C-alpha positions as CSV (number, residue, x, y, z in Angstrom):
1,M,-7.7,-10.9,-22.7
2,T,-5.7,-8.0,-23.5
3,T,-7.4,-5.3,-21.9
4,T,-8.6,-5.1,-18.4
5,E,-11.2,-2.5,-18.9
6,G,-14.8,-3.7,-18.3
7,T,-13.2,-6.9,-16.6
8,R,-13.9,-8.3,-13.3
9,R,-11.5,-10.7,-11.3
10,V,-12.6,-12.6,-8.3
11,Q,-11.2,-15.0,-6.0
12,A,-13.5,-17.6,-4.4
13,I,-12.6,-19.9,-1.5
14,V,-15.1,-22.7,-1.6
15,S,-15.8,-24.9,1.5
16,G,-17.7,-28.2,2.0
17,R,-17.1,-31.4,0.1
18,V,-15.3,-30.2,-2.9
19,Q,-12.3,-32.2,-3.4
20,G,-12.3,-35.4,-5.0
21,V,-15.7,-34.8,-6.7
22,F,-14.5,-33.3,-10.2
23,F,-15.2,-29.6,-8.9
24,R,-12.0,-28.1,-10.2
25,A,-12.8,-29.8,-13.5
26,S,-16.4,-28.6,-13.5
27,V,-15.4,-25.1,-12.9
28,R,-12.8,-25.3,-15.8
29,E,-15.4,-26.4,-18.0
30,R,-18.0,-24.0,-16.9
31,A,-15.3,-21.1,-17.1
32,R,-14.2,-21.9,-20.7
33,E,-18.1,-22.2,-21.7
34,L,-18.2,-18.5,-20.2
35,G,-15.0,-17.1,-21.8
36,L,-13.4,-16.9,-18.6
37,V,-9.8,-17.3,-17.4
38,G,-8.2,-17.9,-14.3
39,S,-7.6,-21.2,-12.3
40,A,-8.8,-23.7,-9.7
41,R,-6.7,-25.5,-7.1
42,N,-7.3,-27.6,-4.0
43,L,-6.2,-26.0,-0.7
44,P,-4.5,-28.3,2.0
45,D,-7.5,-27.7,4.3
46,G,-10.0,-29.4,2.1
47,R,-11.2,-26.1,0.5
48,V,-10.9,-25.2,-3.4
49,E,-9.6,-21.7,-4.4
50,V,-11.1,-20.4,-7.7
51,E,-10.0,-17.4,-9.5
52,L,-12.4,-16.0,-12.2
53,Q,-11.6,-13.0,-14.6
54,G,-13.7,-11.8,-17.5
55,P,-16.8,-9.8,-18.3
56,P,-18.7,-9.1,-15.0
57,Q,-21.9,-11.0,-15.9
58,A,-19.7,-13.9,-17.0
59,V,-17.9,-13.9,-13.7
60,E,-21.3,-13.8,-11.8
61,Q,-22.4,-17.0,-13.8
62,G,-19.2,-18.5,-12.8
63,L,-19.7,-17.8,-9.5
64,A,-23.2,-19.1,-9.3
65,H,-21.5,-22.5,-10.6
66,C,-19.1,-22.3,-7.8
67,R,-22.0,-22.1,-5.2
68,E,-23.6,-25.3,-6.7
69,G,-20.8,-27.4,-8.1
70,P,-21.0,-30.6,-9.7
71,P,-23.6,-33.4,-8.6
72,M,-21.3,-35.0,-6.1
73,A,-20.3,-31.7,-4.4
74,V,-21.8,-30.5,-1.4
75,V,-21.0,-26.6,-1.2
76,E,-21.3,-25.1,2.1
77,H,-19.9,-21.6,1.6
78,V,-18.3,-19.7,-0.9
79,E,-16.2,-16.6,0.3
80,V,-15.6,-14.1,-2.6
81,T,-13.0,-11.5,-2.7
82,E,-12.8,-8.8,-5.5
83,R,-9.0,-8.5,-6.9
84,D,-7.7,-6.2,-9.5
85,P,-7.7,-7.7,-13.2
86,R,-4.5,-9.2,-14.3
87,R,-3.4,-9.0,-17.9
88,D,-1.3,-12.1,-18.0
89,L,-4.3,-14.5,-17.6
90,T,-5.0,-16.1,-20.9
91,D,-6.8,-19.4,-20.0
92,F,-8.3,-21.4,-17.5
93,T,-6.2,-23.8,-15.6
94,V,-6.5,-26.5,-13.0
95,R,-3.6,-26.4,-10.6
């Protein structure tokens, strides 16, 4: 993505049973399907941090996936924070 105009970026902190259930991989797959860039990483406290950036409607669809997760996940809460778009994001990575 070379421009940030018309782009939304969010950070989502996902709580519940979200580690060890392919949560990050499923978010990466869905983000790539939607044309989003960003990342997903496990946090030491058992939560997962997800960063999504792209067209606002696609970001909303990515957040919807985070609220549901893959079949083995149990999502209890998703805390979403709006962030300024970044020009240096070019792919979706799992960290």
